[in-house]
GUROMAR-932337 format. One line per field, with one value per residue (C-alpha): residue in one letter; x, y, z; chain. Coordinates in Angstrom, 2 decimals, m for minus. Example, Ala and Ser with C-alpha at 12.3 -4.5 7.8 and 13.67 -1.06 7.14 Angstrom:
// GUROMAR-932337
type = A|S
px = 12.30|13.67
py = m4.50|m1.06
pz = 7.80|7.14
mol = A|A
***
This chain:
// GUROMAR-932337
type = M|T|I|L|V|T|G|A|T|G|T|V|G|R|H|L|V|A|Q|L|A|A|A|G|H|P|V|R|A|L|T|R|R|P|T|E|A|N|L|P|D|G|V|D|V|T|A|G|N|L|T|D|L|D|S|L|V|D|A|F|A|G|V|T|A|A|H|L|I|T|F|G|D|D|Y|A|P|L|K|E|A|D|R|I|V|D|L|A|R|R|A|G|V|R|R|V|T|V|L|R|G|D|I|S|K|G|P|L|E|E|A|V|E|A|S|G|L|Q|W|T|H|L|S|P|V|E|F|M|S|N|T|L|D|W|A|E|S|I|R|A|E|G|I|V|R|E|A|F|P|D|A|K|S|A|L|I|H|E|A|D|I|A|A|V|A|A|V|A|L|T|T|D|G|H|A|G|R|D|L|W|L|T|G|P|Q|A|L|T|V|P|E|R|I|E|Q|L|G|Q|V|L|G|R|E|I|R|Y|V|E|L|T|T|D|E|V|I|A|R|W|R|A|E|G|Y|S|D|E|D|I|E|F|F|L|T|M|R|T|N|P|P|E|A|G|Y|T|V|L|P|T|V|E|Q|V|T|G|R|P|A|R|T|F|T|N|W|V|R|E|N|T|A|A|F|Q|P
px = m6.38|m2.87|m0.91|1.85|4.83|7.05|10.52|10.24|13.92|14.24|14.44|10.68|9.60|11.50|9.80|6.40|6.77|7.77|4.94|2.26|3.53|3.69|0.06|m0.94|m1.58|m0.61|2.25|3.87|7.22|8.46|12.23|14.85|16.86|14.59|17.42|19.05|15.85|16.13|12.50|10.34|9.25|5.89|6.30|5.79|8.95|8.53|11.10|10.42|10.27|8.02|9.90|9.40|5.72|5.74|6.79|3.86|1.24|2.19|2.98|m0.52|m2.36|m4.65|m3.63|m6.24|m3.94|m0.52|2.21|3.90|7.11|7.50|10.73|12.38|15.94|17.35|15.53|13.82|10.03|8.15|7.46|4.78|2.77|m0.59|0.07|1.25|m1.92|m4.08|m2.46|m3.18|m6.79|m7.45|m5.95|m8.41|m6.31|m8.66|m6.44|m2.94|m0.43|2.15|5.43|6.22|9.78|9.34|7.40|5.49|3.34|4.90|3.37|2.47|0.62|m1.34|m2.18|m3.33|m5.54|m7.24|m7.70|m10.72|m8.65|m8.68|m5.34|m3.32|m0.14|2.62|4.76|7.59|10.19|13.82|14.47|16.40|18.38|20.04|22.21|24.01|25.79|27.85|28.73|32.09|33.55|32.24|33.77|37.11|37.55|34.71|33.79|30.73|31.29|28.12|26.89|23.86|24.10|20.96|18.65|16.06|14.55|11.60|13.14|11.17|11.95|11.36|9.40|6.86|6.36|5.77|3.36|1.23|1.29|0.19|m2.81|m3.79|m3.54|m5.59|m8.23|m10.82|m10.84|m7.63|m8.57|m7.93|m5.51|m1.96|m0.38|2.63|4.78|7.35|9.13|8.48|11.34|12.77|16.55|19.56|22.70|24.55|21.58|21.58|25.33|24.89|22.26|24.47|27.35|25.19|23.94|27.34|29.10|31.78|32.46|31.63|33.04|31.16|33.10|30.99|31.31|30.72|28.03|30.68|32.33|29.12|28.16|31.56|31.03|27.62|29.07|31.87|29.24|27.58|24.48|22.97|22.47|18.75|19.47|21.83|19.31|16.75|19.21|20.01|16.34|15.63|18.42|18.15|14.45|12.61|8.83|7.30|6.41|10.11|10.72|7.25|6.45|3.10|0.96|0.08|1.92|0.14|m3.21|m3.06|m1.33|m2.41|1.12|3.72|6.35|9.75|12.47|15.85|17.43|15.37|16.73|20.33|19.97|18.74|21.67|24.64|26.65|26.85|28.75|31.10|34.81
py = 232.28|231.06|229.82|227.24|227.42|224.34|224.70|228.24|229.15|227.59|229.24|229.65|229.39|232.47|234.58|233.13|233.85|237.44|238.03|236.57|238.51|241.75|241.23|240.93|237.19|235.30|233.02|230.01|229.02|225.45|225.09|222.75|225.61|228.38|230.39|230.76|231.44|235.25|235.66|238.81|240.05|238.67|235.32|232.32|230.29|226.65|223.85|220.75|219.25|217.01|213.83|214.48|213.68|214.59|218.13|218.43|218.07|221.46|222.90|222.23|223.35|226.26|226.30|226.57|226.68|225.16|225.28|221.89|220.75|217.18|216.11|215.90|216.18|213.75|215.32|211.97|211.73|211.74|208.18|209.21|211.39|209.87|210.50|214.05|214.88|213.15|215.22|218.37|217.44|216.47|219.76|221.73|222.58|223.17|224.45|223.41|224.22|221.63|222.72|219.90|218.88|216.27|215.73|212.74|212.88|211.71|210.31|213.72|214.94|211.70|211.85|215.45|214.74|211.87|213.83|216.01|219.15|222.07|221.53|223.40|221.97|224.37|222.99|225.42|224.83|225.67|228.18|231.31|230.77|227.74|230.37|230.73|227.49|229.65|232.26|230.84|230.48|233.88|235.55|233.80|233.53|235.28|231.91|229.65|225.99|224.24|221.74|221.84|225.41|225.12|223.90|226.52|226.94|229.15|229.58|231.37|233.77|232.09|235.13|234.51|230.93|232.30|234.93|232.28|230.17|233.17|233.77|230.09|229.91|233.03|233.23|230.98|229.62|227.62|224.29|221.17|222.88|221.94|225.29|225.11|228.15|229.81|233.06|235.43|234.17|230.83|231.31|229.26|229.15|231.62|234.01|233.89|234.51|237.50|239.03|238.38|240.19|243.14|243.65|243.02|245.24|242.69|240.04|236.49|233.74|230.54|227.28|224.47|221.10|217.78|215.47|213.18|216.13|217.38|213.85|213.49|216.78|215.72|212.45|214.34|216.55|213.45|213.13|209.66|207.85|208.62|212.34|212.37|210.61|213.26|216.10|214.67|214.26|217.85|219.08|216.73|215.78|218.13|218.24|221.05|222.85|223.27|225.64|227.06|230.44|230.33|233.23|231.50|233.90|236.95|235.16|234.20|237.22|240.01|241.11|239.92|237.39|238.82|238.67|237.01|240.47|241.42|238.39|239.19|242.78|241.47|239.05|240.95|240.64|236.87|237.25|240.11|239.35
pz = m96.12|m95.32|m98.32|m97.87|m100.20|m100.28|m101.70|m100.37|m100.76|m104.20|m107.59|m107.99|m104.36|m103.23|m105.91|m105.01|m101.30|m102.04|m104.51|m102.23|m99.21|m101.22|m102.23|m98.56|m98.36|m95.20|m96.25|m94.59|m96.06|m95.70|m95.73|m94.30|m92.79|m91.49|m89.92|m93.35|m95.31|m95.56|m96.58|m96.27|m92.87|m91.79|m93.52|m91.22|m91.87|m90.85|m90.71|m92.78|m96.24|m98.27|m97.36|m93.63|m93.18|m89.48|m90.36|m92.75|m90.03|m88.61|m92.02|m93.38|m90.21|m91.03|m94.69|m97.43|m100.48|m101.11|m103.71|m104.02|m105.65|m106.89|m105.18|m101.79|m100.49|m103.05|m106.03|m106.64|m107.16|m103.87|m102.71|m100.21|m102.58|m101.61|m97.92|m98.54|m100.43|m97.82|m95.06|m97.02|m97.68|m94.05|m92.86|m94.96|m97.99|m100.92|m103.71|m104.85|m107.55|m108.53|m110.09|m112.50|m113.28|m115.99|m119.18|m117.81|m114.71|m111.46|m108.27|m106.83|m109.92|m110.04|m106.32|m106.56|m109.56|m107.69|m104.47|m105.17|m104.53|m106.94|m108.65|m111.25|m112.74|m113.72|m116.56|m117.34|m119.99|m119.27|m116.48|m117.42|m114.22|m115.86|m117.52|m114.18|m115.09|m117.43|m114.83|m113.71|m117.20|m118.25|m115.20|m115.59|m119.35|m121.16|m122.68|m122.80|m123.67|m124.78|m127.37|m129.68|m130.99|m133.11|m130.33|m129.39|m125.93|m124.97|m121.54|m118.84|m116.01|m112.64|m111.41|m114.18|m113.03|m109.53|m110.84|m112.55|m109.37|m107.28|m109.52|m109.55|m105.75|m105.06|m107.81|m109.40|m112.92|m113.08|m111.48|m113.51|m115.89|m116.88|m117.73|m120.04|m119.35|m121.62|m122.03|m124.96|m127.17|m128.30|m128.22|m129.25|m127.12|m129.40|m129.25|m125.45|m125.41|m127.72|m125.41|m122.39|m124.05|m125.02|m121.46|m119.85|m122.36|m123.18|m125.78|m124.76|m126.95|m127.73|m127.84|m129.31|m127.59|m129.30|m128.00|m126.50|m124.75|m123.18|m122.06|m120.41|m118.62|m117.35|m116.06|m114.30|m112.67|m111.21|m113.37|m113.78|m117.07|m116.80|m116.34|m119.31|m121.52|m120.57|m121.27|m124.69|m125.57|m124.59|m126.88|m129.84|m129.97|m127.62|m127.35|m129.36|m126.14|m125.36|m128.24|m128.92|m127.40|m125.63|m124.33|m121.05|m118.72|m120.12|m120.31|m116.63|m115.11|m117.43|m118.33|m120.84|m119.86|m118.95|m121.60|m121.29|m121.43|m118.36|m116.55|m117.48|m116.24|m112.89|m112.60|m114.06|m110.85|m111.27|m114.55|m113.71|m113.09
mol = A|A|A|A|A|A|A|A|A|A|A|A|A|A|A|A|A|A|A|A|A|A|A|A|A|A|A|A|A|A|A|A|A|A|A|A|A|A|A|A|A|A|A|A|A|A|A|A|A|A|A|A|A|A|A|A|A|A|A|A|A|A|A|A|A|A|A|A|A|A|A|A|A|A|A|A|A|A|A|A|A|A|A|A|A|A|A|A|A|A|A|A|A|A|A|A|A|A|A|A|A|A|A|A|A|A|A|A|A|A|A|A|A|A|A|A|A|A|A|A|A|A|A|A|A|A|A|A|A|A|A|A|A|A|A|A|A|A|A|A|A|A|A|A|A|A|A|A|A|A|A|A|A|A|A|A|A|A|A|A|A|A|A|A|A|A|A|A|A|A|A|A|A|A|A|A|A|A|A|A|A|A|A|A|A|A|A|A|A|A|A|A|A|A|A|A|A|A|A|A|A|A|A|A|A|A|A|A|A|A|A|A|A|A|A|A|A|A|A|A|A|A|A|A|A|A|A|A|A|A|A|A|A|A|A|A|A|A|A|A|A|A|A|A|A|A|A|A|A|A|A|A|A|A|A|A|A|A|A|A|A|A|A|A|A|A|A|A|A|A|A|A|A
***
């Protein structure tokens, strides 16, 4: 049973490829730049992406399960979702996981649900890897500048998202489910900074930004008005799932979700001067 992983060199995809390969499953990894993929030995690395339908014909050949992401090169929702799913179904794919990136369903989720395939949606809250956005200022100044100090996030380790995907792709009992995924703690920005400092063994200072200041920063970073509206909603009026710790990771995988401290220990080099 060959398993296709799209977004194979991404934040979740890289973990998923490694976990599936370590468990002995034949894995095909879809990436735009195969020569730069640096994936485990034995993985079939294939050039392509979900916006290049011609590349998907070869990518889906011989595949019985696939992990799909919901965007292409431009990070916009996939316009050819129906055709992507039809190519997968015609190739013999029977089971898919979809890594969702928004609260509402997009074209790919809808196409998968209508396809007759065994589908499982993965709906994680904030990734722990978003903390890497602070790395430059921590390295240079020992400072984190953020707004909304009271907003809590049940952020999740990317490897746990991958672990849930691996189970859903390789075992029965998960079809037709939308799995909301969280870490084991709901943390505020100051709480995350405190844990970072404890692991790094140095003081990290928090500088609180106003709403206007953080919006200006997002605009300077190139985010659209739609993106900014979404960011503000997530921080000022988030859905309950965003700050509610759920047991889904342990229920599906059989082991507790990784803590934020675990994640920091694995990524200390990114924050060191």
